[in-house]
C-alpha positions as CSV (number, residue, x, y, z in Angstrom):
1,M,102.1,-74.9,-60.5
2,K,105.5,-73.4,-61.2
3,L,107.6,-73.8,-64.4
4,R,111.2,-72.7,-64.9
5,F,112.8,-72.7,-68.4
6,S,116.4,-72.4,-69.4
7,T,117.2,-70.2,-72.3
8,A,118.7,-73.2,-74.0
9,I,115.4,-74.9,-74.5
10,A,114.3,-72.6,-77.3
11,G,117.2,-73.9,-79.4
12,L,116.6,-77.4,-78.3
13,A,113.0,-77.1,-79.3
14,M,114.2,-76.4,-82.9
15,V,116.3,-79.6,-82.7
16,A,113.3,-81.5,-81.5
17,M,111.4,-80.7,-84.6
18,T,113.9,-82.7,-86.6
19,G,113.2,-85.8,-84.7
20,G,114.7,-85.6,-81.2
21,L,116.1,-83.3,-78.6
22,V,119.6,-84.7,-79.2
23,A,120.5,-86.6,-82.4
24,R,121.5,-90.2,-82.0
25,T,124.7,-91.4,-83.7
26,S,124.8,-94.7,-85.6
27,S,126.9,-96.0,-82.7
28,D,124.0,-95.4,-80.3
29,I,121.5,-97.1,-82.5
30,A,123.7,-100.0,-83.2
31,Q,124.3,-100.7,-79.5
32,G,120.7,-100.6,-78.4
33,G,119.8,-99.6,-74.9
34,A,120.9,-96.1,-75.6
35,N,118.0,-94.7,-73.5
36,W,116.9,-95.5,-70.0
37,S,113.3,-94.7,-70.5
38,S,111.6,-96.7,-67.7
39,Y,112.2,-97.2,-64.0
40,G,114.0,-100.4,-64.6
41,G,115.7,-99.3,-67.8
42,S,113.7,-101.4,-70.3
43,D,110.3,-103.2,-70.6
44,K,111.7,-106.0,-68.5
45,E,112.5,-103.7,-65.5
46,Q,115.7,-105.5,-65.0
47,H,117.9,-102.4,-64.0
48,Y,120.2,-103.7,-66.7
49,S,121.9,-101.6,-69.4
50,P,123.2,-103.7,-72.4
51,L,125.8,-100.9,-73.2
52,T,129.4,-102.2,-73.4
53,Q,131.6,-99.2,-73.8
54,I,132.4,-99.2,-70.1
55,T,134.0,-102.6,-69.2
56,E,136.0,-104.4,-66.6
57,A,139.1,-103.4,-68.5
58,N,138.5,-99.6,-68.5
59,V,136.2,-98.9,-65.6
60,G,139.3,-97.7,-63.7
61,K,139.4,-94.8,-66.2
62,L,135.9,-93.6,-65.3
63,G,135.7,-90.0,-64.2
64,L,133.1,-87.3,-63.4
65,A,131.7,-85.9,-66.6
66,W,129.3,-83.4,-64.9
67,S,127.4,-82.8,-61.7
68,Y,124.3,-80.9,-60.9
69,D,123.4,-79.6,-57.4
70,I,119.8,-80.2,-56.2
71,D,118.0,-77.9,-53.9
72,T,115.7,-80.3,-52.1
73,F,115.0,-82.1,-48.9
74,D,114.9,-85.6,-50.4
75,S,116.7,-87.1,-53.4
76,Y,116.2,-90.8,-53.1
77,T,115.0,-91.3,-56.6
78,Q,115.6,-93.0,-59.9
79,P,116.2,-90.8,-63.0
80,L,115.4,-91.5,-66.6
81,E,117.2,-90.5,-69.9
82,V,115.5,-90.3,-73.3
83,D,117.0,-88.9,-76.5
84,G,119.7,-86.9,-74.8
85,V,117.5,-85.5,-72.0
86,F,118.0,-86.5,-68.4
87,Y,114.8,-86.4,-66.3
88,F,114.3,-86.8,-62.6
89,A,111.9,-85.8,-59.8
90,V,112.9,-85.0,-56.2
91,G,111.4,-83.6,-53.0
92,L,107.7,-82.8,-53.6
93,S,107.7,-84.3,-57.1
94,V,109.6,-81.4,-58.7
95,I,110.7,-82.6,-62.2
96,H,114.0,-81.4,-63.7
97,A,115.1,-81.9,-67.3
98,L,118.8,-81.6,-68.0
99,D,121.0,-81.9,-71.0
100,A,122.2,-85.5,-70.6
101,R,125.7,-84.5,-71.9
102,T,126.4,-81.5,-69.9
103,G,124.0,-81.4,-66.9
104,R,122.6,-78.0,-68.1
105,L,119.1,-77.3,-66.8
106,L,116.5,-77.2,-69.7
107,W,113.3,-76.9,-67.6
108,Q,111.8,-77.5,-64.2
109,Y,108.2,-78.2,-63.2
110,D,106.9,-77.8,-59.6
111,P,103.4,-79.2,-59.0
112,D,103.2,-77.0,-55.9
113,V,102.3,-79.9,-53.5
114,A,102.4,-77.9,-50.4
115,S,99.5,-75.7,-51.4
116,Q,97.1,-78.6,-52.0
117,P,94.4,-79.0,-49.3
118,E,95.0,-82.7,-49.0
119,A,98.7,-82.3,-48.4
120,K,98.6,-81.3,-44.8
121,T,97.7,-84.8,-43.6
122,R,99.2,-86.8,-46.5
123,M,102.6,-85.3,-45.9
124,R,102.8,-86.7,-42.4
125,A,104.3,-90.0,-43.6
126,G,106.7,-91.0,-46.4
127,W,109.4,-89.1,-48.2
128,G,110.0,-87.6,-51.6
129,T,109.3,-89.6,-54.8
130,R,111.2,-92.7,-55.9
131,G,110.8,-92.2,-59.6
132,I,108.9,-91.1,-62.8
133,A,107.7,-92.6,-66.0
134,Y,108.0,-91.7,-69.7
135,K,105.9,-92.6,-72.8
136,D,105.0,-90.8,-76.1
137,G,106.7,-87.5,-75.3
138,M,105.3,-87.2,-71.8
139,V,106.8,-87.5,-68.4
140,F,104.6,-88.9,-65.6
141,T,105.0,-88.1,-61.9
142,A,102.8,-88.7,-58.9
143,T,102.6,-86.4,-55.9
144,R,102.5,-87.1,-52.1
145,E,98.9,-85.8,-51.8
146,G,97.7,-88.2,-54.5
147,R,97.8,-86.5,-58.0
148,L,99.0,-88.2,-61.2
149,I,100.4,-85.6,-63.7
150,A,101.4,-85.9,-67.2
151,V,104.1,-83.2,-68.3
152,D,105.1,-82.4,-71.8
153,A,108.7,-83.8,-72.1
154,K,109.9,-81.0,-74.4
155,T,108.4,-78.0,-72.7
156,G,107.8,-79.0,-69.0
157,K,104.1,-77.8,-69.3
158,P,101.4,-80.1,-67.8
159,R,99.2,-82.0,-70.2
160,W,96.8,-83.3,-67.6
161,S,96.4,-83.9,-63.9
162,V,94.0,-86.1,-61.9
163,Q,93.6,-86.8,-58.2
164,T,93.9,-90.6,-57.8
165,L,93.1,-90.9,-54.0
166,D,89.6,-90.9,-52.6
167,E,88.9,-87.8,-50.5
168,A,88.8,-89.8,-47.2
169,E,91.7,-92.0,-48.1
170,H,94.6,-92.1,-45.5
171,G,97.2,-92.6,-48.1
172,Y,100.1,-90.9,-49.9
173,I,102.2,-91.5,-52.9
174,T,105.9,-91.9,-53.0
175,G,106.3,-94.6,-55.7
176,P,106.7,-94.1,-59.4
177,P,103.8,-94.4,-62.0
178,W,104.1,-97.4,-64.4
179,V,103.3,-97.4,-68.1
180,A,101.2,-100.4,-69.2
181,G,100.4,-100.2,-72.9
182,D,98.1,-97.2,-73.3
183,K,97.5,-96.9,-69.7
184,V,99.5,-95.4,-66.9
185,V,99.1,-97.1,-63.6
186,I,99.5,-95.9,-60.0
187,G,99.0,-97.2,-56.5
188,F,99.7,-95.6,-53.1
189,G,101.0,-96.2,-49.6
190,G,99.9,-95.8,-46.1
191,A,99.0,-99.2,-44.6
192,D,101.1,-98.6,-41.5
193,Y,99.2,-95.7,-40.2
194,S,95.4,-95.7,-40.5
195,P,92.5,-97.7,-41.9
196,T,93.4,-98.2,-45.6
197,R,92.1,-100.4,-48.3
198,G,94.7,-100.8,-51.1
199,Y,94.1,-100.5,-54.8
200,V,95.7,-99.6,-58.1
201,T,94.1,-97.5,-60.8
202,G,94.7,-97.4,-64.6
203,Y,94.4,-94.0,-66.5
204,D,94.4,-93.3,-70.2
205,I,97.8,-92.2,-71.1
206,K,96.6,-89.5,-73.5
207,T,93.7,-87.9,-71.6
208,G,94.2,-89.0,-67.9
209,K,90.7,-90.4,-67.9
210,K,90.2,-93.2,-65.3
211,A,90.0,-96.5,-67.1
212,W,89.7,-99.0,-64.2
213,R,90.4,-99.6,-60.6
214,W,91.3,-102.9,-58.8
215,F,91.0,-103.2,-55.0
216,V,93.6,-105.5,-53.3
217,V,91.4,-106.7,-50.4
218,P,87.6,-107.1,-50.1
219,G,85.4,-104.4,-48.6
220,D,82.3,-104.8,-46.4
221,P,80.4,-107.8,-47.7
222,A,77.1,-106.1,-46.9
223,K,77.8,-103.6,-49.7
224,G,78.5,-106.3,-52.2
225,F,81.8,-107.1,-54.0
226,E,83.3,-105.3,-57.0
227,N,84.2,-108.6,-58.8
228,K,84.6,-112.3,-58.3
229,A,88.2,-111.9,-57.2
230,M,86.9,-109.8,-54.2
231,E,84.2,-112.4,-53.4
232,A,86.7,-115.2,-53.4
233,A,89.1,-113.1,-51.2
234,A,86.5,-112.4,-48.6
235,K,86.4,-116.1,-47.8
236,T,90.0,-115.9,-46.5
237,W,89.2,-113.1,-43.9
238,T,87.4,-113.2,-40.6
239,G,85.9,-110.8,-38.2
240,E,85.0,-107.3,-39.3
241,W,88.2,-106.6,-41.2
242,W,86.7,-103.9,-43.4
243,K,86.5,-101.6,-40.4
244,F,90.3,-101.5,-40.5
245,G,90.4,-101.3,-44.3
246,G,92.6,-104.4,-44.5
247,G,95.7,-102.8,-46.0
248,G,97.3,-104.2,-49.1
249,T,98.6,-100.9,-50.6
250,V,100.5,-101.1,-53.8
251,Y,103.2,-98.5,-53.0
252,H,106.0,-99.3,-55.3
253,A,106.9,-102.2,-57.6
254,M,105.0,-103.1,-60.8
255,A,106.0,-104.4,-64.1
256,Y,104.2,-104.4,-67.5
257,D,104.4,-107.6,-69.7
258,A,103.7,-106.7,-73.3
259,K,103.8,-110.4,-74.2
260,Y,100.6,-111.0,-72.4
261,D,99.4,-107.4,-72.0
262,R,99.3,-107.7,-68.2
263,I,100.5,-105.5,-65.3
264,Y,102.0,-107.3,-62.4
265,I,101.6,-105.6,-59.1
266,G,103.3,-106.3,-55.7
267,T,100.8,-105.9,-52.8
268,G,101.5,-104.7,-49.3
269,N,101.1,-105.7,-45.7
270,G,97.8,-105.9,-43.8
271,W,96.6,-103.1,-41.6
272,P,97.2,-103.3,-38.8
273,W,100.2,-105.6,-39.1
274,N,98.8,-107.9,-36.3
275,Q,96.5,-110.5,-37.8
276,K,94.9,-111.2,-34.5
277,I,93.4,-107.6,-34.6
278,R,92.4,-107.3,-38.3
279,S,91.3,-110.9,-38.9
280,P,91.1,-112.6,-35.4
281,G,90.0,-115.9,-36.8
282,G,93.1,-116.2,-39.1
283,G,92.9,-116.9,-42.8
284,D,95.2,-116.2,-45.7
285,N,93.9,-112.7,-46.0
286,L,94.0,-112.4,-49.9
287,Y,95.5,-110.5,-51.7
288,L,97.8,-109.2,-49.1
289,S,101.6,-109.7,-49.6
290,S,101.1,-111.2,-53.2
291,I,102.1,-110.9,-56.8
292,V,98.9,-110.2,-58.7
293,A,98.6,-110.2,-62.6
294,L,95.9,-107.9,-64.0
295,D,94.7,-107.4,-67.5
296,A,96.3,-104.0,-68.5
297,K,93.3,-102.9,-70.6
298,T,90.6,-103.7,-68.2
299,G,92.2,-104.1,-64.8
300,D,90.6,-107.6,-64.5
301,Y,92.2,-110.2,-62.2
302,V,94.2,-112.9,-64.1
303,W,96.2,-114.8,-61.4
304,H,97.9,-114.4,-58.1
305,Y,100.6,-115.9,-56.0
306,Q,100.5,-115.2,-52.4
307,V,104.0,-114.9,-50.8
308,N,103.0,-114.5,-47.2
309,P,99.6,-115.9,-46.3
310,E,98.5,-115.2,-42.6
311,N,100.8,-112.2,-42.7
312,S,101.2,-110.8,-39.2
313,H,104.3,-108.8,-39.9
314,D,105.3,-105.9,-42.1
315,F,106.1,-108.3,-44.9
316,N,105.0,-107.0,-48.4
317,D,105.8,-107.5,-52.0
318,A,106.4,-103.9,-53.2
319,M,110.0,-104.8,-54.1
320,D,111.2,-105.1,-57.6
321,I,109.3,-107.3,-60.1
322,E,111.6,-108.2,-63.0
323,L,110.9,-110.2,-66.1
324,I,113.1,-112.7,-67.9
325,D,112.5,-114.3,-71.3
326,D,113.6,-117.9,-72.0
327,I,115.7,-118.8,-69.0
328,E,116.3,-122.5,-68.4
329,I,115.3,-123.6,-65.0
330,A,115.2,-127.3,-64.0
331,G,115.9,-128.3,-67.7
332,K,113.0,-126.2,-69.0
333,K,113.0,-122.9,-70.8
334,R,110.5,-120.5,-69.3
335,S,109.4,-116.9,-69.4
336,V,109.6,-116.0,-65.7
337,L,109.0,-113.3,-63.2
338,I,111.6,-112.9,-60.4
339,H,111.1,-111.2,-57.1
340,A,113.1,-110.8,-53.9
341,P,110.7,-109.4,-51.3
342,K,111.2,-108.4,-47.6
343,N,110.8,-112.0,-46.3
344,G,114.3,-113.2,-47.4
345,F,113.4,-115.7,-50.1
346,F,114.0,-115.2,-53.8
347,Y,111.0,-116.3,-56.0
348,A,110.7,-117.3,-59.6
349,L,107.1,-117.6,-61.1
350,D,105.7,-118.6,-64.5
351,R,104.6,-115.3,-66.1
352,E,101.8,-116.9,-68.1
353,T,100.1,-118.9,-65.3
354,G,101.5,-117.5,-62.0
355,K,102.6,-121.0,-61.1
356,F,105.3,-121.2,-58.5
357,I,108.7,-122.4,-59.9
358,S,111.3,-121.9,-57.1
359,A,112.2,-120.1,-53.9
360,G,115.5,-119.9,-52.0
361,E,116.9,-118.1,-49.0
362,F,119.0,-115.1,-49.9
363,A,119.2,-113.8,-46.4
364,R,118.7,-114.9,-42.8
365,Q,115.1,-115.7,-41.8
366,N,113.3,-117.6,-39.2
367,W,109.6,-117.0,-39.9
368,A,109.3,-120.1,-42.2
369,K,110.5,-123.6,-41.8
370,R,110.5,-124.0,-45.6
371,I,108.7,-123.2,-48.8
372,D,106.8,-126.2,-50.2
373,P,108.7,-127.0,-53.5
374,V,105.4,-128.1,-55.2
375,T,102.8,-125.7,-54.0
376,G,105.1,-122.7,-53.2
377,R,103.2,-122.2,-49.8
378,P,105.4,-121.4,-46.8
379,E,105.4,-123.6,-43.8
380,I,105.2,-120.9,-41.2
381,N,107.1,-121.1,-37.9
382,P,104.3,-121.1,-35.2
383,E,106.5,-119.0,-32.9
384,A,106.8,-116.3,-35.6
385,Q,103.1,-115.5,-35.1
386,Y,104.0,-114.4,-31.5
387,P,101.1,-116.4,-30.0
388,D,99.7,-116.1,-26.5
389,G,101.6,-112.9,-25.8
390,K,104.9,-114.6,-26.3
391,P,107.5,-112.3,-27.9
392,F,109.5,-113.5,-30.9
393,L,112.8,-112.1,-32.2
394,M,112.1,-112.4,-35.9
395,Y,114.3,-112.2,-39.0
396,P,114.1,-110.3,-41.3
397,F,113.0,-107.1,-39.5
398,P,110.3,-104.9,-40.9
399,N,112.7,-103.0,-43.2
400,G,113.1,-106.4,-44.9
401,A,115.9,-108.6,-46.2
402,H,115.4,-106.5,-49.3
403,G,113.6,-103.1,-49.4
404,V,112.7,-100.9,-52.2
405,Q,116.3,-100.2,-53.2
406,A,116.5,-101.7,-56.7
407,M,117.9,-105.1,-57.5
408,S,119.2,-105.8,-61.0
409,F,119.5,-108.8,-63.2
410,S,122.1,-109.5,-65.9
411,P,121.2,-111.7,-68.9
412,K,124.8,-112.1,-69.4
413,T,125.6,-113.8,-66.0
414,G,122.2,-115.1,-65.1
415,L,122.7,-113.4,-61.8
416,S,120.4,-111.1,-59.8
417,Y,122.2,-108.4,-57.6
418,I,120.4,-107.6,-54.4
419,P,121.2,-105.0,-51.8
420,V,120.5,-107.2,-48.7
421,M,119.9,-106.3,-45.0
422,E,120.1,-108.7,-42.1
423,G,118.4,-107.5,-39.0
424,G,115.8,-108.7,-36.5
425,R,112.9,-107.2,-34.6
426,V,110.9,-108.3,-31.6
427,F,107.2,-108.9,-32.3
428,V,104.7,-109.2,-29.4
429,D,101.0,-108.5,-29.0
430,P,99.9,-105.3,-27.2
431,A,98.4,-105.7,-23.7
432,N,94.9,-105.0,-25.1
433,V,95.0,-107.0,-28.3
434,K,91.3,-107.9,-28.1
435,D,90.2,-104.3,-27.5
436,W,92.8,-102.6,-29.6
437,T,91.8,-99.3,-31.2
438,Y,93.9,-97.2,-33.5
439,K,94.9,-93.6,-32.9
440,P,93.6,-91.4,-35.7
441,G,95.7,-88.9,-37.5
442,M,98.1,-90.7,-39.8
443,M,100.2,-92.1,-37.0
444,V,102.2,-95.3,-36.8
445,N,99.6,-98.0,-35.9
446,T,101.0,-101.5,-36.2
447,G,99.0,-103.4,-33.6
448,L,102.2,-104.5,-31.7
449,G,103.2,-104.1,-28.1
450,A,106.4,-102.8,-26.7
451,P,109.2,-105.5,-26.7
452,P,110.5,-106.6,-23.3
453,A,113.6,-104.8,-22.2
454,N,115.7,-108.1,-21.9
455,L,115.1,-109.1,-25.5
456,V,117.1,-106.9,-27.9
457,A,117.9,-107.6,-31.6
458,P,121.7,-107.6,-32.5
459,V,122.9,-104.8,-34.7
460,A,121.8,-105.2,-38.2
461,T,124.3,-105.7,-41.1
462,S,124.2,-105.6,-44.9
463,K,125.8,-107.2,-47.9
464,L,125.5,-107.3,-51.8
465,V,124.3,-110.7,-52.8
466,A,124.5,-112.2,-56.4
467,W,121.7,-114.7,-56.8
468,D,121.9,-117.5,-59.3
469,V,118.4,-117.5,-60.7
470,A,118.5,-120.9,-62.5
471,G,120.5,-122.5,-59.8
472,N,118.3,-121.0,-57.0
473,K,121.3,-120.2,-54.8
474,I,123.8,-117.6,-53.8
475,A,126.6,-117.2,-56.3
476,W,128.7,-114.7,-54.2
477,S,128.2,-112.0,-51.7
478,V,130.2,-108.9,-50.5
479,P,129.9,-107.4,-47.0
480,Q,128.8,-103.7,-47.0
481,P,128.9,-100.8,-44.5
482,G,126.0,-100.1,-42.2
483,V,122.4,-101.3,-42.9
484,F,120.9,-99.3,-45.8
485,N,122.7,-99.3,-49.1
486,G,121.7,-98.2,-52.6
487,G,120.0,-100.0,-55.5
488,T,122.1,-101.8,-58.1
489,M,122.5,-101.6,-61.9
490,A,124.1,-104.4,-64.0
491,T,125.6,-103.6,-67.4
492,G,126.7,-105.3,-70.6
493,G,130.2,-104.5,-69.7
494,N,130.0,-107.2,-67.1
495,L,129.7,-104.6,-64.3
496,V,127.5,-104.0,-61.3
497,F,127.3,-100.3,-60.1
498,Q,126.0,-99.4,-56.6
499,G,126.2,-96.5,-54.2
500,T,126.7,-97.2,-50.5
501,N,125.7,-95.5,-47.3
502,D,129.3,-94.5,-46.6
503,G,129.3,-92.2,-49.6
504,S,131.3,-94.5,-52.0
505,F,130.0,-95.1,-55.5
506,N,131.3,-98.5,-56.6
507,A,131.7,-100.7,-59.6
508,Y,132.0,-104.5,-59.1
509,S,132.8,-107.4,-61.4
510,A,129.4,-109.0,-62.2
511,A,131.0,-112.4,-62.3
512,N,132.7,-112.4,-58.9
513,G,131.9,-109.2,-56.9
514,R,135.5,-107.9,-56.9
515,K,135.5,-104.1,-56.5
516,L,137.1,-102.5,-59.6
517,W,136.4,-98.8,-59.0
518,A,135.2,-96.3,-56.4
519,F,134.3,-92.7,-56.3
520,D,133.8,-90.5,-53.2
521,A,130.4,-89.1,-53.8
522,Q,130.4,-87.0,-50.6
523,N,127.0,-88.4,-49.6
524,G,125.3,-91.7,-49.0
525,M,123.2,-93.1,-51.8
526,L,120.0,-95.1,-51.8
527,G,118.7,-94.7,-55.4
528,A,119.9,-96.9,-58.2
529,P,122.2,-95.8,-61.0
530,I,121.4,-95.7,-64.7
531,S,123.4,-95.8,-67.9
532,Y,122.7,-94.3,-71.3
533,S,124.6,-93.3,-74.5
534,V,124.6,-89.9,-76.3
535,G,126.9,-89.0,-79.1
536,G,128.6,-92.4,-79.1
537,K,129.7,-92.1,-75.4
538,Q,128.3,-94.2,-72.5
539,Y,127.5,-92.4,-69.3
540,V,126.7,-93.7,-65.8
541,S,124.6,-91.4,-63.5
542,I,123.5,-91.6,-59.9
543,I,121.6,-89.2,-57.6
544,T,123.1,-88.9,-54.2
545,G,121.2,-88.4,-51.0
546,F,120.5,-90.6,-47.9
547,R,117.8,-91.0,-45.3
548,S,116.7,-93.7,-42.8
549,S,114.5,-93.9,-39.7
550,F,117.4,-94.2,-37.4
551,A,121.0,-92.9,-37.0
552,N,123.7,-94.5,-39.1
553,S,127.5,-94.4,-39.3
554,P,128.4,-92.2,-41.0
555,N,125.3,-90.1,-40.2
556,W,124.4,-87.8,-43.1
557,D,122.9,-84.7,-41.5
558,Y,119.6,-83.7,-43.1
559,T,120.6,-80.0,-43.2
560,Q,124.1,-80.5,-44.6
561,Q,123.8,-83.2,-47.2
562,R,125.0,-82.3,-50.7
563,R,122.4,-83.8,-52.9
564,R,123.6,-84.0,-56.4
565,V,123.3,-85.7,-59.8
566,L,126.7,-87.3,-60.6
567,T,127.4,-88.4,-64.1
568,F,130.5,-90.4,-65.2
569,A,132.2,-91.4,-68.4
570,V,135.6,-92.8,-69.4
571,G,138.0,-89.9,-69.4
572,G,135.8,-87.6,-67.3
573,N,138.0,-85.1,-65.5
574,K,135.7,-83.0,-63.4
575,A,136.0,-82.7,-59.6
576,L,133.7,-82.0,-56.8
577,P,134.4,-79.1,-54.4
578,P,135.8,-80.3,-51.0
579,F,133.2,-81.1,-48.5
580,E,133.2,-82.3,-44.9
581,M,130.3,-82.9,-42.6
582,V,130.4,-80.7,-39.5
583,D,128.9,-82.1,-36.3
584,Q,126.2,-79.6,-35.2
585,P,125.9,-78.9,-31.4
586,I,122.9,-79.9,-29.5
587,Q,120.8,-76.8,-28.7
588,D,119.7,-75.9,-25.2
589,D,118.3,-73.2,-23.1
590,P,119.2,-73.4,-19.4
591,A,116.1,-71.5,-18.4
592,F,114.0,-74.4,-19.9
593,I,112.9,-76.7,-17.0
594,V,111.8,-80.0,-18.1
595,D,108.5,-81.3,-16.7
596,T,108.9,-85.2,-16.7
597,D,105.1,-85.6,-16.8
598,K,104.8,-83.5,-19.9
599,A,107.9,-85.2,-21.4
600,K,106.1,-88.6,-20.9
601,I,103.1,-87.4,-22.9
602,G,105.5,-86.0,-25.5
603,A,107.3,-89.4,-25.8
604,G,104.1,-91.2,-26.7
605,I,103.3,-88.6,-29.4
606,Y,106.8,-88.7,-30.8
607,N,106.9,-92.4,-31.0
608,S,103.6,-92.5,-32.9
609,S,104.0,-89.4,-35.1
610,C,107.5,-88.2,-35.4
611,I,109.8,-91.2,-35.2
612,I,109.5,-92.3,-38.8
613,C,111.3,-89.1,-40.0
614,H,113.1,-87.7,-37.0
615,G,114.6,-91.0,-35.9
616,S,114.4,-93.6,-33.2
617,G,115.3,-92.2,-29.9
618,M,115.4,-88.8,-31.6
619,M,118.6,-89.8,-33.3
620,A,117.9,-88.6,-36.8
621,G,119.1,-90.7,-39.9
622,G,119.1,-87.9,-42.5
623,A,115.3,-88.1,-43.3
624,A,114.6,-84.9,-41.3
625,P,116.4,-82.5,-39.0
626,D,117.8,-83.7,-35.8
627,L,115.3,-82.0,-33.3
628,R,117.9,-82.0,-30.5
629,K,120.0,-79.7,-32.7
630,S,117.2,-77.4,-33.9
631,G,116.3,-74.1,-32.2
632,V,112.7,-74.4,-33.3
633,P,111.5,-76.4,-30.3
634,L,113.0,-73.8,-27.9
635,D,110.2,-71.3,-28.8
636,A,106.6,-72.3,-28.3
637,D,105.1,-70.1,-31.0
638,T,107.7,-71.1,-33.6
639,F,107.2,-74.8,-32.8
640,K,103.4,-74.5,-33.1
641,A,103.7,-72.6,-36.4
642,V,105.9,-75.5,-37.9
643,V,104.3,-78.6,-36.3
644,H,100.6,-77.6,-36.0
645,D,100.2,-74.9,-38.7
646,G,102.5,-76.4,-41.4
647,A,104.8,-73.4,-41.9
648,L,107.4,-75.6,-43.4
649,M,105.3,-77.8,-45.8
650,A,107.2,-76.5,-48.8
651,R,110.3,-78.2,-47.3
652,G,108.5,-81.5,-46.6
653,M,107.2,-81.0,-43.1
654,G,103.5,-82.0,-42.9
655,S,100.8,-80.3,-40.6
656,F,99.8,-82.1,-37.4
657,A,96.8,-79.9,-36.7
658,Q,95.1,-82.5,-34.5
659,L,97.7,-81.9,-31.8
660,S,96.5,-79.8,-28.9
661,D,98.5,-77.1,-27.1
662,A,99.2,-79.6,-24.4
663,D,100.4,-82.2,-26.9
664,L,102.8,-79.6,-28.5
665,E,104.1,-78.7,-25.0
666,G,104.6,-82.3,-24.2
667,L,106.7,-82.7,-27.3
668,R,108.8,-79.6,-26.5
669,H,109.6,-81.1,-23.0
670,Y,110.4,-84.5,-24.4
671,I,112.8,-83.0,-27.1
672,R,114.6,-81.0,-24.4
673,Q,114.8,-84.2,-22.2
674,R,116.3,-86.2,-24.9
675,A,118.6,-83.4,-25.9
676,R,120.0,-83.3,-22.4
677,D,120.1,-87.0,-22.0
678,T,122.1,-87.5,-25.2
679,A,124.4,-84.3,-24.9
680,P,128.2,-85.0,-24.6
681,K,129.1,-84.9,-21.0
682,K,131.5,-82.1,-20.0
683,A,134.6,-82.9,-18.2
684,N,135.1,-81.4,-14.7
């Protein structure tokens, strides 16, 4: 554990003794919403700020108030602000505390993830950390290798730490913790890689003592069931699903409902994706791809709504879960839960009972013919299950119509603002579907076959969609660049803020989507903005940084990105230093003779172990270095030190110690082959 202090913290500690790190003005208190103390900004998790100082009329005067450069490899995250202190965690869950008015560093806490024994394998998948939580003077972070840590918000010193993943678990954590009353709740991810049985765990907020654990899918019936919910779920599975774990990880979204003292969780996809393998006789496979309500004190099951029964894709429900009080739908006022998952439908559920209210298409989809308006059950397109080895070009693709980039809801407009992607993917069985076995070692294991060469999905597109929750329809939409764009924030000033992958930080009219303001952030953005008020002034902040699993345009090079906190206010007059991305040359050694047989072996390893970070076709998308442009693969010893031994774990590169020398050599030859195949051709 490493802890850095600024000399300023001593003085601030004295201020803290009088009731807060930074004193609030009467203007702050009167407005409400001065803090952004949870992932979604408030207990409703709506990514909405009620502050009204920045409006449609004056947003054009918004300027940079301060910026803070971040030394990290991943900055796709959501910050918090509480009582004048700006908190965020990046990279390997390194927490920073800044003065929210100036951006001055107060303290920094490094949980030293790379030194943990579990990190070598659990760092092979996923990136960074998407957020933190705050409650009662503590900041909570979760680490890639599975720890949940409580840190003193004033000093940055750890209060308690607990390992949340079982020793043999093939998981990792990149999502934020969630505060639920006197508990802090955490899930994990990993159901795309290895046998995994999803669960969530609640810990005592003061001590870190484990209070409860709820499994998402049933285990081996011969060993008995943990509760009646698991016994009921087992009836919806067939075959020997428990040998595959089943999946169902809760890797991101939750929401605590103080009205009912419940925590709502969004559950993940099955493992493997292909249901013919994990549950060959079919079945709904509860509680995959569901919204589940649990008692926050005990972790007991209350109700569920399954969004995607018979899930044979990467559909999951880890996207935002947001709460609305007293909205009128179909002539009746209700307390509802809203949710826009990967599958392209926007859902409204009754929070008390879990009863289905409505669903409507917010993006292109062809997996379902309709959602039954009474039962809420989808009528699945039979072709979407890719039966009898027949490939199917399905919409949305596994990235989803909506990913984990935050959507927001404005109580003023009644609209939800969703960063939408429209792309397709070919689904087809592998040749050996009945005898399929997984490749151990935290590699991509989906249970799918290679698509036929003549069936290719069109280039994916994106847009910002405003969804009318009460009317169950699209109110307006705005086309956006590329595929992946940032999360959104709505404000009481009738604005929607969002960063896009072309490096533009934008403000739109919440009523009609008209762009009112833009700032060149010099980097793509995926995280959502926040807004807060200190000293009577409203600020808007966003953390820049971009990554994806494939190349984008513009392509933000991993090694050159300027990852920063950018904070704006009306009248701000700071400027960023000039920056221009330089195209790095592809590295080569003429003496390196590519062996095509070795390269073929390397291609298989790359596509199962490396593609998620280093990019499809070795065309990196900002999540990791472009291996074609790296000198590391040119030297066998250096390459082994990095890939096999974990020499760069502190920079986010896991250890693949299961790879043999022949495997490593195959990778080196494949990298050289791809480098030469994609290098610019020299003119005669």
